[in-house]
PLY file of the C-alpha trace (Angstrom):
ply
format ascii 1.0
element vertex 137
property float x
property float y
property float z
element edge 136
property int vertex1
property int vertex2
end_header
10.89 -9.81 -4.52
8.59 -12.26 -2.77
8.33 -12.41 1.05
6.42 -15.50 2.16
4.96 -16.45 5.51
5.50 -19.71 7.30
2.85 -22.39 6.77
-0.08 -22.04 9.20
1.21 -18.70 10.55
-0.22 -15.33 9.66
2.57 -12.85 10.32
5.71 -14.91 10.70
8.41 -14.23 9.88
8.57 -10.43 9.82
10.61 -9.52 6.74
12.93 -6.51 6.97
13.16 -4.82 3.57
16.15 -2.60 4.48
18.51 -4.84 2.49
16.68 -3.85 -0.71
18.42 -0.46 -0.58
21.45 -2.34 -1.96
19.40 -3.66 -4.90
17.81 -0.72 -6.74
16.77 -3.04 -9.57
14.08 -4.51 -7.29
10.93 -2.53 -8.08
8.16 -4.87 -6.91
7.49 -6.54 -3.58
4.87 -9.25 -3.13
4.41 -10.27 0.50
2.28 -12.81 2.32
3.76 -11.91 5.70
4.48 -8.79 7.74
7.08 -6.47 6.21
8.91 -3.46 7.56
11.69 -1.06 6.68
13.45 1.80 8.41
15.23 2.98 5.25
13.95 4.95 2.32
13.38 2.58 -0.59
12.70 4.86 -3.55
13.16 2.09 -6.15
10.11 0.15 -4.95
7.27 1.05 -7.32
4.80 -1.71 -6.47
3.70 -3.39 -3.25
1.23 -6.26 -3.28
0.16 -7.88 -0.02
-1.36 -11.34 -0.51
-3.45 -12.94 2.16
-5.65 -11.77 4.97
-4.81 -9.71 8.01
-1.27 -8.81 7.05
0.60 -6.24 9.07
1.89 -3.05 7.46
2.47 0.17 9.30
2.42 3.76 8.10
6.16 4.21 8.83
7.02 1.39 6.41
4.66 2.73 3.78
6.15 6.22 4.18
9.63 4.78 3.46
8.48 3.57 0.03
8.85 7.01 -1.56
8.68 5.75 -5.15
5.49 3.73 -4.73
3.01 3.95 -7.63
0.97 0.79 -7.15
-0.36 -0.50 -3.84
-2.61 -3.49 -3.25
-3.63 -4.22 0.34
-6.54 -6.64 0.73
-6.92 -6.32 4.52
-4.67 -5.31 7.38
-4.27 -6.22 11.02
-6.53 -3.81 12.89
-4.04 -2.61 15.52
-3.31 0.60 13.58
-4.90 2.37 10.65
-2.84 3.43 7.65
-2.47 7.09 6.84
-2.86 7.52 3.07
-1.28 10.98 3.38
2.11 9.26 3.58
1.81 8.05 -0.03
3.33 10.15 -2.85
-0.04 11.37 -4.13
1.18 12.63 -7.52
2.93 9.31 -8.31
0.09 6.96 -7.38
-1.40 5.08 -10.35
-3.05 2.01 -8.77
-4.55 1.65 -5.31
-6.62 -1.13 -3.74
-7.52 -0.84 -0.04
-10.16 -1.73 2.52
-11.94 1.39 3.73
-11.73 0.38 7.37
-7.94 -0.12 7.25
-7.21 3.55 6.53
-7.61 6.62 8.70
-9.38 8.65 6.05
-10.26 8.58 2.37
-9.68 12.34 2.05
-6.06 11.89 0.78
-7.52 10.25 -2.35
-8.43 13.76 -3.54
-4.71 14.48 -4.03
-4.19 11.30 -6.10
-5.55 12.73 -9.32
-3.23 10.58 -11.45
-4.79 7.30 -10.31
-5.69 4.95 -13.15
-7.15 2.14 -11.03
-8.91 2.49 -7.69
-10.56 -0.21 -5.60
-11.94 0.77 -2.19
-13.65 -2.19 -0.57
-16.48 -1.67 1.94
-16.92 2.06 1.93
-20.06 3.83 3.01
-19.25 7.48 2.45
-19.68 9.08 -0.93
-16.55 9.03 -3.08
-18.30 10.61 -6.05
-16.79 14.08 -5.55
-13.24 12.75 -5.12
-13.48 10.23 -7.97
-15.05 12.79 -10.35
-11.75 14.72 -10.36
-9.72 11.64 -11.37
-9.86 12.15 -15.14
-7.61 9.20 -15.99
-9.41 6.64 -13.85
-10.19 3.50 -15.84
-11.18 1.06 -13.08
0 1
1 2
2 3
3 4
4 5
5 6
6 7
7 8
8 9
9 10
10 11
11 12
12 13
13 14
14 15
15 16
16 17
17 18
18 19
19 20
20 21
21 22
22 23
23 24
24 25
25 26
26 27
27 28
28 29
29 30
30 31
31 32
32 33
33 34
34 35
35 36
36 37
37 38
38 39
39 40
40 41
41 42
42 43
43 44
44 45
45 46
46 47
47 48
48 49
49 50
50 51
51 52
52 53
53 54
54 55
55 56
56 57
57 58
58 59
59 60
60 61
61 62
62 63
63 64
64 65
65 66
66 67
67 68
68 69
69 70
70 71
71 72
72 73
73 74
74 75
75 76
76 77
77 78
78 79
79 80
80 81
81 82
82 83
83 84
84 85
85 86
86 87
87 88
88 89
89 90
90 91
91 92
92 93
93 94
94 95
95 96
96 97
97 98
98 99
99 100
100 101
101 102
102 103
103 104
104 105
105 106
106 107
107 108
108 109
109 110
110 111
111 112
112 113
113 114
114 115
115 116
116 117
117 118
118 119
119 120
120 121
121 122
122 123
123 124
124 125
125 126
126 127
127 128
128 129
129 130
130 131
131 132
132 133
133 134
134 135
135 136
């Protein structure tokens, strides 16, 4: 599913993903605008946010219980994401900005990651990444 923003507007409209609960065949969401959901959407396996300064909150991310692949180039800085809300064992691909998340410590639980991209980090990830045996990127 693709959720697009209005021309010349960053976070408008806000797309409510709750309706996707009726369409379990939808496994991927690509968004260039703010998205939200109040329902558990276990069929969503992939979330790709395209653009800069897109809004996504931890509550929405927590509702995507089947997520395996997450690409977030940069978020609105009003709230930091909590990576602990992701299903650590299921995660295979993750791309984030260091300063958009509360902590990188939850990465240690994501030992099944195959691809990891953490932009602009300054703390050492060597210990966490060394335990990710299947990491290819």
